[in-house]
C-alpha positions, 0 to 999 in steps of 0.5 A: 499500499501507500503512495497515491493521492496526498491527503488535503493537498492540491497542485495549483498552476496557471499563476502569474508573476503577480500572484503571491502565496498570500493571494492564493491563500486568500482565494482558497480559504473560502473552502476552508483553512489552508496553507499555501505556497507558491514555488519561487525560482531561486535563481531570479526570485520569480514565481515559477507559475505554480504552487501548492495548497494544503487543506486540513481535511479532504472534504474541503480539498474536494470542494476546492477541486470541484470549484472554479477558483480565481486568484486576482484576475486569473482562473487557476488550474487545480489538480490533485497532488500525487506522491512522487512516482504516483502521478498519473500524468507523468506517464513518460519518464517522469520522476527523478530530480528536476522532473516537471520542468518541461511541463507544457508551458501555458504560453505554447498553444 
């Protein structure tokens, strides 16, 4: 057993440079108390365009997952957070260090 979906945790993408962890927290706190983190590129201090939200319970997470959430003027993409090695989207050679950098960028159409 073990592995699979991480309880209470969501992956949030489509974030703009202006969006801070506080803005994400404000948007998602409508569903319940949560901790939010926007991932920052350490080399230049800029947002990497995605982050994580962790709710205290799974029911609130599911509500957030089923809802359209706007942070500022942007509708963000919300998906379940999977433990490493269990991400159903990373079928082709995902995992390992530095994986996920080549996730399709929001700018390529």
